[in-house]
N, C-alpha and C positions, 0 to 999 in steps of 0.2 A: 353203131358205136355211139355211146353217150357223150355229152359235152364233157363230163368229168373224166372219161377215158381219154378223150382228145386232149384235155388240158395237161395230161402227163407227158405229152409230146412237145410241150412248149420248150423253147430254148432258154437257157440261163442267160440273163442279160449282162454282158460285159463288153469291153472294147474288142476282144477277139471274136466272140460269136456274132457281134453286130458289124464286124469289119469297120470299126470307127476308131482309127488311131488318133492320138492327140496331135493336132496339126497347128496349134496356136500357142505362143509363149504365155506364161503366167503374167497377166496384166491387172487382174482384179483380185483383191483379197476381201472375202465376205465373212463377216461375223454372224453366224447363224446359218443353218441349213434346213430349216423347217419348211412346211408346205408353202407358206406365202412367198418367201424369197425364191424358192425353186420355181413356182408357177408364175412369178412376176419378174424379178430381176434376172435370174438365170435364163429364163425363157427369152427375155429381151436381148441379153448378150448373145444368145444362140442366133436370134434373128440378125443381129449386127454382123456376126461372123459369116452367116450364110448369104447376106445380101449387100454387105459393104466391105471396105478394106480395114475394118476395125482390128481384126487379127489379135484376139486376146482370149485367154481362158481364165477360169476362176479357181482360186484356192479357197475352200470352205474351212473356216475356223470354228471349232466348237467353243462357244463362249462360256459354258458352264462345265463344272467338273464331272457331272454325271453323264454317262453315255459317251460314245465316240463315233456316232454315225456309221455303225458297222455296215448297214445295208448299202449306204452310199459308197463306202470303201469296196464292198464286195462287188458292186455293179460298176466300179471304176468311174464313178461320177455320172453314169448314164441313167436316165429315167424318162418316162413318158408324161406329158401333160395333156389332159383331155379337157377341151374347152367347148362349152355349149352356150347358146343364147340367141337372142333375136338381135339382128342388125338391120335397121331400116325396115322392120317388119318381116324380115326373112330369117328363117331358122338356120343357124350355123352350128355345125358339129365337126370338130377336128381333133385328131390325136397326133401329137408331135413328139418325136424323139429328141430330147434336149441333150446336146453334146458339149455344152460350154464348161461344165465342171471337170477339172482334170486332176485335182489334188484335194485331199481331206486331211486336216491336222487337228489333233487334240492337244492343245498347249500344256495341259496338266501332265501329260506323259511324253510330249514331244516338243518341249520348250525350245530346244536348239533348232529344230526344224522350223518352228514358228519364226524365230528371229532370223533364220537364214533367208526367209522370204524378203526381208528388208534389204538384203544384199542383191536382189534381182534388179538390174537397172531398168527393165521394162515395166516393173510394177508401178502402177500409177493410180488406180481407182480403188477406193475403199467403200464397201457397202455394209450396212448393219441393220439388223432388226432384232434387238435384244429386249423387246417389250418396253412399255412406257416407263417401267422402273429401271431399265438398263442403263440409262445415261445418268449416273450419279457418282458422287465422290465419297470415298471412305477414308478417313484419317488413319484407319488401322492397316490399310494397304501399305506395304513397304517396297522400296526400290529393289530390295534383295529378294523379294518373293518371285518365285518362278512357277506360276504367274501370280500377280495380284488378283484379288477376288473379283473386283469390279471390271467390267468391260473397258471403260475409259482408261483405267490403270494399265491394263494389258496393252492397249493401243498406244499409250504414251511411251511405254518402254520400247515398243516396236519402232515408233517414230524416232526415239532417241538413238536406237541402234542404227537406223538408216542415216540419221544426221551425222553420226560419228564415222560410219563406214564410208560415206561419200564426202566427208569433210565439209558438211554444210552446203553442198552444191545447191544452187537455186533451182536447177532443173530436176532435182530428185525429190521435190515436194510431191504431195499427192492431192488428188481430187476426191473429196470425202462426201458420200451420198447416204446419210442416215435415213432410214425408213420408219423409225419409231414414231408412233402417233402422238407426238407432243408438239406444241406450237414452237416454231423456229428451232427445229431439232438440230440443224447445222450449227447455229450460234450456241445452243446449249452444249453440244459436244465439244466445240472448240474451247469454251470457257472451262469445261471440266478438265480437259487435257492440260490447259495452261495452269489450272489450279494444282493438278498433280505435279507438274514440272516445278512449280514454286514450292509445293509441300516437300518435295524431295531435294530442294535446293540445287536443281540442275542449272547449267550455265545460262546466263541471260541471252547469249547468242542462240541457244537452242529455242528459247521462247520466241525470239525475234524471227527465227526460221519458221516456226509453227505458224505464226501470224502472217508473215509476208509471202511465204512460198508454198503454203498448203491452202487449198480452197475448200472451206467447210460450207457446203451448199445445203440450205434448208430445202426440204422437199415435202410434197403432198402425194401420197400414194392412194390408189383406189382400184381395187379388184376384189370381188368376193371369191375366196378360195375355200371350197368346202372340204377339201382333204381327200383321203383315200375313198374312192367310189365303190364301196363294198358291194352294192347291189348291181353294179355294172362291170365288176372285175372280170368275170369270166368272158363276157362278150368282148371287152376291150382287149384282153390278152389273146383271145382267138384272132382278133383283127390284126394285132401287131406280131403275133407269133412268139412272143417272149413272156416269161414269167417276170413280173415287175413288182417288187415289194415296195417301191417308191412311187408308184403310179399316183398322180395327184390330179384332182378335178377342180375346175373353176369356171367362171363365166367368161365369155368372149370379151366383154367390156373391160377396158383397162385405162388408167390415166396416171401419168407421172408428171407432176408440175415441179420444176426445178428452178430455184432462185440461184442464178449463177452468172459470172462474167462471161464475155464472149469466148474466151479461151476454152472454157469447159464445153460450150456448144460446139466449137470447132473440133475438139478431140472426141466427142461422143456424137457420131454422125447419124443421129436419129432422124434428121431431116431427109435423109436418103431412103427412109423406110416408110411403111404405112403405120408405124407405131404411134399411139396417141401420147406423145411426149412433148411438153411445152416448156420452153425456157422463158423465165420472166424476171423482171427487176424487183417485184414485190409479190409475196404470196397472199397478202391480206385479202385482196379482192377475190382471189380464187377460192380461198378458204371460206369466205363469206358466201359465195355462190354455192359451194358444195354443201355447206351447213344448211342454208336456207332451202335449197331445192331438194337435194337427195335426202338429207336427214329430216328436213321439214316435211317432206312428202310422207315419210314413215310415221312421223309423230302425228300428223293430221289424219292419217289413214287408220292407225291402230284402233282407237276407241270406236270410230265410226263403223269399221268393218266388223269388229268383234260384236258390237251390239246389234249388228244386222244379221248375226248368225254365221258369219264367215270366220274361218280359222287361219287361213294362210294369205300371204301377199298375192300369190298367183291367182287364187280363187277370187280375191277382191278385185283384181283387174279384169276378171271374166264377168263381173257383175256390172251392167251398164250404168246403174245409178251411182254405185260406189266409185267406179273408175272415173266417171265424169266429175264427181265431186273433187277427186284429187287433181284432175286436169284443170278444173276451175280455180282451185286453190293456187296451183303453180302458175298458171298463165295469166290469171286476172288479179290475183292478190299479192303474190310474192314477186313475180317478174317485174312489175312496175317499180319495186323498191331497189332493184339492182341497176343502179344508174351508171355504173362504171364499165359496162360491157355493151357491145353492139347487140341489137335485138336478135340478129341471126345466131350469134353465139349462145345466147341464153336459150333460144328455141331449140337449138341442137342439143344442148345439155338436158333440157326438159324431155325431149323425145328419147334421148338415150336412157334417162332414168325410167321412163315408162316402159321401154323395151326390157330393161333389166328386171322390172317388177313382173313382167309377163313371162320371164324365163321358165319354161316348163320343167327344167331339170333341177331347179333349186326349190326346196321346200322350206320357206321361211314362215314360221308360225308367228302370228300376231302377238300371242301371249309372251313369246320370248323377247320380241322387240319392245314390249310394253314396260320393261324394267326401268324404274326411275323416270316415269313419263312426266312428272311434274317439273323436274330439273331440265328435262329435254324440251318441254314447252318453252321454258324461259330462254334457253340458248338458241333454239331453232325457229320458233314461231313468234315469240314476243317482239323481237326487233322489227320484223316485217309488219306485224300487227300495228305497232306504234307509228311507223313511218307511213304506212298506208292511210291511217287515220289522220295524221297531220296533213297529208297531201290532199285528201279527198273530203275532209270534214265529217266523215262518218266511218265507223269501224268496218272491217272486212267481215261480211256475214258468214262466209264459208269457214274461215279460221275460227270465228266465234262459235259456229255450230260444232266444230271439232272439239272446242273447249267445253261446250255443253255435254257432249258425249263423254269427254274425259272425266268430268265431275260425276256424271252418272255411273261411269265405269268404276270409279273409286268407291262406290257404295258397296262393292264386293259381291254383288249378286244381281242377276237379271233373268227375268222369266223363270224364276224358281231354281236357277242354277248358280252355284257359287263361282265367283271369278277369282282366280289366284293372283290377286294384285301384289306386286313386288316393288316396294319403295322403302325409303328411310322409315324407321319405326315410328318416329314422332309424327311424320306425315300421315301414316296409316292410322295412327291413334286419333289424329285430328279429324279425319274423315269419318272414322267410326263414331266418334262423339257427335259430330254434326248431323250425320244421317240418323243416329239414334234419337236425337232430339226431335227430328222431323217425324220419325216413325211413332214416337210417343206423343206427338202433337203438342210438344212444348215450344216449338218454333215452326214458322212457315218455311216452305221451300225457298221463297224469296229471301228469307233471313239467312238460310244456308248459303245461297248463291252470293249474297252480299258479304258474308263472312269469308267465303273462299276467295272471292275476287279482291278482298282487301288484305288478304294474308300474303305478305311478300315472300314467305318461305315456299308458298305453293305456286304463285304466278309471277313472282319477280318484282312486281310493284303494285301499287293500289289501282286495280282496274275497275273498282266499283265506282270510281268517279267518271268513267266514260259514259257519255250521254246515251241512255237507252240500253246499255249492255246488260245490266242486272235483269231487266224485264225480258229482253230477248232470250237470254240463257234460261231464265225461269220458264218461259213459255215453251222453249225447245225441249227442256227436260220433261215437262208435262206431256208434250206431244209424243216424245219418244216412248213414254210409258203407255200412252193411250192408243196410238196408231202405229208405232214402230218407226225405226230409223228410215226405212226406205220411203215411206209416205212423207216423212219430213224432208227427205232429199228431193222428192218430186216437187214439194212446195217451194223449196229454195230455187 
């Protein structure tokens, strides 16, 4: 019998066939039911239910008009999450049936059902992931809309219904955990909700209730969720015995950093699990560490690996010279600039990042990560570059070499092959003109390097003034063309 024949014997996944009745009251309302939230938040709530006394299920709300999460309804909230990756050098692979979702509502067609959730006394936690553009105000949204177009408008009316239903009871406020990738997302959502309340001229008592009895927690989320694993679908479904249209794959690594008062930490018993959830008073330092180490590693790797003839992150980590370059950038040049963390915590994060880069199940193409590399250099590597130089009296040579590779990468060709560089049109035009002048021998390579390093649109500030940097990058680019990236890495 073939695998295809066997697959016809798979069970349909639902609460009855899986013998998984709903055992927990609705305590979480979640705006969005996409791959990330299901493989991150819903997976975490499932862990809480199975290992602690959390005792809460999730109602998923469709934040947009199009679609209604038909598959999630058909499977009665059940789906599998396949997680793979390296943990402390050991390959982990696990498939979990997530049971935390018990209700799905499309507010555009089920507005009354949506508002009825506000009447549930146990309802306490609000989660959202409506993309970076989701947390915004629209003056065209009306209080009489069922529903308003923007997510914060929908949420404001839900909170207003709850406020009225429970007569403004202090203990019926909510803990709000937005996952949108914007800075201070909790503060941004609270301000937008208050703006809607003021725009609709709702009672001042309601605004006071929003501010005093609801906890809008800013958060930082981190997990690569690659989506439906088409190439592994048959094998995973054979393993589970169920046909699962919502199977979602991601990496084992996860991190949720939450800025919240003690009451939130008490009500979310993550400390009783092995989940990587951290409660903090300030997200700024954690955001800085993530940007400098995780994102900085990507930005310092991409042009080096690509010009070395490598095309994916995993292959880069399998090359001793390239992987050592990234390790040196992180441990010797970026780590010393992170002064607000214990050394042990920074080392653990660096090791976790390197494990993630080695994940054999994720195929991250360097060219895809190279999008807008100039602005990424400014946000991710420039701050560490400056602070390292100020502390040590000389610039960090590994980051400088990555910058040399970046400038060479933006020539748009290497070893006779075109490089599909993707950046702002004006930046691409600048590099085209500068490299054209070098090719036509109307300026020297040192002239080009000086012009790039003094262009604040490219590197963020005038780096041409750094002692010896123009010469170092000019020499590096010459060596890259003469002997190749790997020989240059050996010399470093």
